[in-house]
N, C-alpha and C positions, 0 to 999 in steps of 0.2 A: 122615615121619621128621624128627627134629631133626638139627641138624648133628652133634652128638655121636653119635647113632644111626647116621648115615651113615658117619662115620669108623670106628666100631666094626664096622659091616658090611663095610667094606673091609678092615679088619684081619683079620677072619675069613678072607677070601679070601687074604690074604697068608700066613697060617699054613698054609692048605690047600695052596697052591702053592709053599710054601717060598721066598717072596720077602721079603727083609729090608727093602726100602724101595721105595716106589712114588712116582713124580714126576708131578705134574699141572701142565701149563703153562696159559697163558691163551689159547692159540691153537687153530687148526684145521688140517686137512691142507694148507692153503695158506699157513700161517705168517702169517695175517692178524692185524691189530690188533683190529678189530671182527669178531666171529664170529656166524654164525647160531645160533639158540637151541640147536640140537642139540649144539653144541660149547661151550656155557657150562659146561663140566665143573667147572672149578675153582670157579666161582661156586656151582654147585649143591651141591658137596661141602662147601665151607667157609663159605658165607654171605657172603663178601666180594665186593662187586659192582664194585670198581675194575677198570679195563680192563687193568692190568698187575700181575702177581704170579705167583709159583710156589709151589705147595703140595707139601710132602713129608710122606708118611705112613710111619712105620716101625711095626714090630710093637709098639712101646711108646710112641712119642712122635709129635708132629706139629708142623710149623712152616710158617709162611707168610712169604715174602720179598717185599717191595714197596718202592718208592722214596718219596722225601720228599713227592711229590704226594698220597700216600694214607695217610700215617702216622696222622693223626687219624681218618680214616674207618675204617681197618682196626682201630684200637684199639676203636672202638665196636662194629663188626660182629663181631669175633672174641670179644668178651667172653662168658665162660661156655661157649665152644665146646671148650675143651681144646687149642686150637691156639695155639701161641706165635707172637707177631709178632716178626719180625726186620727191623729198619729198615736197609735197604741204604744204604751210604755213610756211616754214622755210626760213630764210634770204638768199637772193641771188638765190633762186630757181625760174626760169622763169615759167610762166604758159605755158600750151601747145600751146596757140595761140601766146604768145611772142616768144617761141622757134621756132614755125613754121615761123613766120615773118622773122626770121634770116636765115632760111634754104631754103626758097622757092624763086623762081625767080618771076619777074613781070608777071602778068596774069597766075598764076599757076592753074592747075587742081587739086582740092582737092576732094577726093572721100570718100564715106561711104555708108553703107546699109541704105537707106532711111526709111526702116521699123523699124529700131532700133535707129533712131535719132529723137529727138523731134523737133517740130517747134521752140521752144525757143532756143534750142541748136544751130540750124542752123542759126538763126538770130544773136546770139552772135558771132558765127564763122565769119559770113559775116561782122559784125560790127568791130571786132578786126582785121581782115585781109583786111579791105576795101581798104587800101592804095595800096595793091598789085594787086587789080583788080581780086580778086579770082573768079574762075569758079567752081561752085558746081556740082559734078557728083554723084547723089544719087541713080542711078538705078542699080548699080552693087553690088551684094553680092559676092565679090571676094573670101572670105574665103570658101564659099560653093563650089567653083570650085576646091579647093585643099583638102577639108576635106572629105576623104574617110570614108564611113560607118557613116556618120553624123546621129545622133539620129533623129528619126521621131517625129512628133508632138505627145504630150501626148493625151491619149484618155480614161481617167478614169471616172467612174460614177459621175454624178452630182446629188445632193440630195437637198431636201427641208429643209431650215432652219426654223423650225416651229415657230409660233408666241409665243409659250410658252418660247422660248429662245430669240427671236428677240424683242418682246414687241410691234412691229408694223407690220401691214400688208403691203405687197408690194403695195397695192392700196393706202394706206394712205401716203406712202413715195412718190409715183408717183404724188399724189396731191400736196404735198409740192414742188416738183421739178417743176411741171407744173406751179405753181403759180409764181415761180421765172422766168420761161421761158416767161410767159406772161408779167412780169414786164419789161423785156428787149426786148419785142416784137419779140420773137423767135418762129418759128413754129416747130423746131426740136432741139434736144439736142443729140450730139454724145458723147458717153462714151467709152473710150478705156481702162482705168485703171481697172484692174481686181478686186481690192478691192471695187471700187465704184460700179461696175456691181453686184458683190456678195451682197453688202449691199442693194442696191436699190431693187433687185428682190428676196431677201431672198433665195438665192441659195448658196450652198457650193460645193466644189469639192476636187480633190486630184491630180491636174495636176502639182503642184509645191511643192517641199519639204518644209515642215514646215508651209506653208501658206495654209489654207483650201479653195483654190480657183480653179475655172475652167477657161480654156482658152476661152474667150468670148469678143465680142464687143456688144454694144447696140445702137440703134437709138430710141429715145423717141419722139413721136409725141404728139400733143395736146390731141388726143383721144385714140391712141393705141401706142404700142411699139413693137420693134422687137429685139430679142436676137439672136446673130450670134454665133453659136457653132456647134459642131459635134452632129448630131441627134443620133448617136450611144451611146452618153454619157447620154442621158436623157430618162427617162421612159415615157410611154404613159400617166400614171397617173399624173405625174408632168406637162407634156405638157398640159393636160386638165385643171389642176388647174391654170396654167398660162393663158390659153385662157379665163378663166372666168373673168380675169382682163384685157382682151384685150391685152394680151402679146403673141406674136407669135414667132415661131422658124424659122430661116433660116440658111443655111450652113455657117460655119465660113469663108470660102474662098470667099464668095459672097459679103463681106462688101464693098470692094472698088468700085465694079460696082454699088451697091445700093446707095452709097454716091454720085456717079456721076449722078444718076437718080433724086436726089432731085432738084426740079424746081429752076431755076436761080432767080425767084422772091421771094423765101423763104429766111428765116434767120435761121442760125444754130448756136446754142450755143456750144462752145467747150473750152477746157482747153489746151492752147498751150504748157504747161509743161508736159502734159500727153497724147498728141496726136502725133503720129509719122508723119513724113513729107509726106510719100506717101498717108496716109489717108487725110491729109490736102489738098494736091494737087488734090485729087479726087473730091473735093467739088467745084462746080461752083457757088453755092448759096452764098448769103451774109453771112459772118462769124462774129459772135459776140464773142469776146474773154473775158473769165473770168474764175476764178477757178470753177471747178465742184461744184455745190451747195451741192452735197452729201458729199464732204470733211468735211465741217463744221457740217452738219447735223449728220453724223455718229460719229463725235468726241464727241458729247454731248450725253452721255448714258442716256437712259430712266430708269425708276425705275426697270423694269424687267431685263434689262441688268446689272444694278448695283448690283442687288441681285444675278444674275447669276455669275458675276465676284467675288463677295464675297464668294459665294459657291465654286467656282473654287479655290480660295485662301485657303479655308479650306481643300479641298482635297489635294491640292499641299503641304500645310504645314504639313499635316499628312504624306504624302510620304517622305517629306524632313526630318522630325523628325525620321522616321524609317531608312532612309538612313544614317543620321549622327550618329545615335545610332550604326548602323552596322559598320560604318567606325571606330568609336572609339573603339568598341569591338574587331575589327579584325586587326587593324594596328599593325604591328610588330609580329603578329602571323601567317599571311599568306601573300603571295606576292600580293600587291595591286599596280597597275600602274594607270596612267592617263586614259587609255582606260578602265580599270576595273571600275574606278569611273564613267565614262560616261555610261557604260552599266548597272551598278548596279542602278544608279539613274533612268534611264529609266525603269528598271524592277520594282522598287518600285512605280513609277508613273503609270505604266500600270495596277497595281492592283486597281486603283481608278476608280470609276464609270464614264462612258462617256469619258474616256481618248481617244484622237484621234491622239496622237503623240506629238513630241517635237515642240516647237514654233521657235526654231533655233538650230543650232548645239551647243551642250554643250561645253563651254570653261572650261577645267580643267587644270589650269596652276600651276605646282608645282615649287616652288623656282623661278629661273630665268625665267622660261616659263611664270610665272604670270606677268612679266614685259611687255609682248606682250598683249596689251588690247584686241585684237581679235585673240589670239593664237588658232590654230586648231591642235589638236593632230593627228599624223599619226603613223602608225606602226614604221616608222623610227625615229620619235622624241619622242616616248613614253618612259617615265622613271618611275622607281619604286618610290613610295611614302613611306617615312619612318617617324618615330616618331620624326621629327625635321623639322624646317623651316615652311614656310607658303604655304598654298594651296588655290588658288583662284578658285572658282567654280561659273560660270555664266551660268544659265540654265533657261529653261522655258518649259511650256507644253500647249497643246491645249486640252481643254475639250469642250463638246457641249455647255456649258453655260459660257465659258470664256477662256481667254488667260492669262498666267502668265509669268513673267520675274523677276528673282531674282538673286542677287549675294551675296555670303557670302565668307569671307576670313577666313580660319581656321588655327589657330596655331596648328601645329602637335606636337609641343614640347614646351619647354621653349623658350621664346623670349628674345632677348637682348633689351636694353633701346631704341635704335634707332628704332627697329621694332615696339615696343610697342607705341612709340611716333607717328610714322607714322600711325599706326593702329587707334589710338585715334583721331588724327587730321582729318582723313577722316570721321570717325564716327561723330565727332562734326559737320562737314559740312552737312552730311546727316540729322542729327537731326535738325540743324538750319533751313534748308529748310522745313522739315516736320512740324515745329512749326510756319511757316510763317502765318501772318495775313496781308491782303493787300486789297486795294480798288478795286472795280470792274473796269475793264479796264486795269489792270496791265498786262504787257506782261512777258513772260518767261525770256527775257533778263534782265528785271528789278530785277529779283529774283536770278539770277545765282550767284551773288556775295555771297549770304548767304552760299552756299555750298563750296565756295573757300576761304572765309575770314580766317579761322583758318590756312589753308595751306599757304596763302599769308603772313600771319603774321610771318611765319617761312621761308619766301623766297622760298616757294615750290608751285607747280602748277601741273595741268594735261592738256593734249592736246586735250581731247574730250569734247563733250557737256555733260551737267549734266542730262538732261531729254528729253525723247521723248514720244509722245503719244503712247498708246497701244490700239489695237482693241479688240472687244468682239467676241471670236471665229473667229478671223480675223488676220490681219498682226500684228506681235509683234512691228513693227515700223510703226507708223501712225501719220499723220499730222491732221490739219495744225499747231497745237501748238507744242512748244518745249521750253526747258529751257537750254539756252546756251548763250555765250557772244555775238554772232552775233545778230544784230538787226533783229527782225522779228515782223511784225505789229500785228499778231494775239494775242489777249488777251486771258488769261486763264479764262475759263468760268465754271460755276457750271455744273457738270456732266462729265467734261473731266477727263480722267485717264492718268497719266503721270508717267514716272519713275523718281526716285530720286537716282542718282548713281554717286557721286563724287568718285575719285580714286587718287592713287599716285603710281608711278612706278620708281623703281631703276633698271636701265638696268644692267643686269648681276647678279642681286641678287633676287628681288622679286617684286610682284605687289600686291596692296591692293585696293579693291573696295568693297563698301557696297551699296546694292541696294534694295529698296522697291518700290512698286507702291503706288501712292498717288491719292486720289480722291478729286477733287476740289468741295467744298461745300459752301453754303451760311453760313455766320457767324452772322452778325447783320446789321441792318440799323440804322444809326445815322443821326444827322443833317448835317453831312459831307458826307453822301452817303452810298452806300452799301459796305459791307466788306465781303471778302471770306477767307476761310482757307483750309487746307488740312486734310483729314482723311487718315491715313495709312491703306491700306487694305491687304498688304502682311502679312502672318503669319508664322514667323520662327525666332527662337532665334538668338542672336549674341553671339559669344564666349567671355565672359567677362574676361577671363584670358589674353586677348590681350589688355585690357584697362588699362591706367593709370588714376585712378579715379580722382586724383587731377587736371587733365587737363580738366575735365568736369565741367561746371558751375552747380550750384544747379538745375537750370531749365532743363539742358540737362540730368542730372542724374534722375530727376523726370520723364522726358519723357521716358527714357529708362526703368525705373522700371515699369511705367504704361504700356508701350508697352509689356514688358515681362509678366506682369500679364494677359494682354489680350490674348497673345499667348497661355499661359497655359490654361486659361479659355475656349478658343475656341477649342483647339486641344485635351485636355485631355479626353473628352468624346469619342473621336474617337480612343483612344489608349488602349492597354492592360496595366496591372499594371506595368510591368517592364519598359515600355516606359514612362508611366506617372511619375514614380519615377525619371527616368533619366531626363525628361523634367522639372520636379519640381526643380531639382538641377540646371539645366542650366538657369532657368528663375528667380532664387531667387534674391532679391533686392541687390543692391550694395550701 
């Protein structure tokens, strides 16, 4: 079926069941960013392949809401579908709830799949459409009725993430969580988010592309815990190890009935942003709502994790050096396209010890493709890269000891003054944030201006956040901290690892983004309190031929020269002589 035929088939079901609007999110029953193929529902129905977006189908109209990262991509992919694109955050664009309030009658029936809608989302929907007397119908997965040959649940092996990588036993993690359960007088803690389950129980899997996670729920009691997953995925040896810590296995599909069995006199701790509605409705016990304790606990890396992340950066930097050497040596001599870049970069990384895959789909945007912040190359969009213009490469890898995420923008030939200016302004912002010193308690929104100020001074800006948390052999996007303009209460704390990635995009011409990962560290304690700073842990050179040195302050130039010396010192022992000499030239002081 075409996209239009799928939408019409869904509309037929809406008329049949007297549903006035149906909402399809981009997530799964675990509120994941990246989802198994079975839950790529919004993508299947709309044809839009971006990782973020919400689709709303009414009996007459259809709309898709997504953010600035995907505007250009969505315009292309929705063309001819009959689905209207709504650009979130732009002047005059209604939210999906505002749009619905103008499209729906009084006392409308609004439907969605309750296993893929969070409690918090449901409450927001009811609040925004309260004047209409909205009736929620969450029991129907209508897309399932029209999706022929829908993918089955993933069922790949689960493995133990050993203490030599995690730095903490699962027992010690459970003790910390149970302490917080006791503080809020809870007998049980329900965990639905896959990264929380993986971190708490020191397990990893392969059920989702790019994220080393297994499809699982957990119920943690005061003395024991139960993991809900497919027993076919887990070895008897690991089952025995888990049992030694009073952790038991139950079937994945059993979770809702077991939640229903929790005594009404008990109290259950859960996170309404990470719990699906059907799970919430299954619980008759008293519910205590708060963020999963593991969110903050796992964001603060211990010494073993920090050392592992730094080791992963060294391996990644070695692979990147080999890749960029190869690119420079071969450009103009053989045909190289965006897909070639993606495949070759993965090939070099795969040669590194404990490589487990990419941490997200590589963005290789040449010239105007780089102006799409989350551009995804397809065979249809693939273009040849030549010895001219700018090439933006945003990529990352998963190693047993850490997760990487790095962006470099490469001048493939001589740049004009405008290109060099933009290149340098973005770099200035990245360096300014990397050099920040700030008091304990500072939030990411307080520091975001450091990355934007050089651009703002020229009347320029970018539409995405500046930094996100990064997991340790875990999700490349991790909370609860972030660095962005929007206010978020979570302070940046020692041990947190966050990206530093300002950008600038000229639609139709090029995109520029520079990204390193930064570790929050204690700096000093004075009579005015504790102060923190950042240590840059990514190891990869910047192409200095794109820089206008006069636009850098002496402090920024010193930072860059010191960083390049560190890159050379750390990576050169891992390289052969030709790569060493090449990197020596790339990292020489300016």
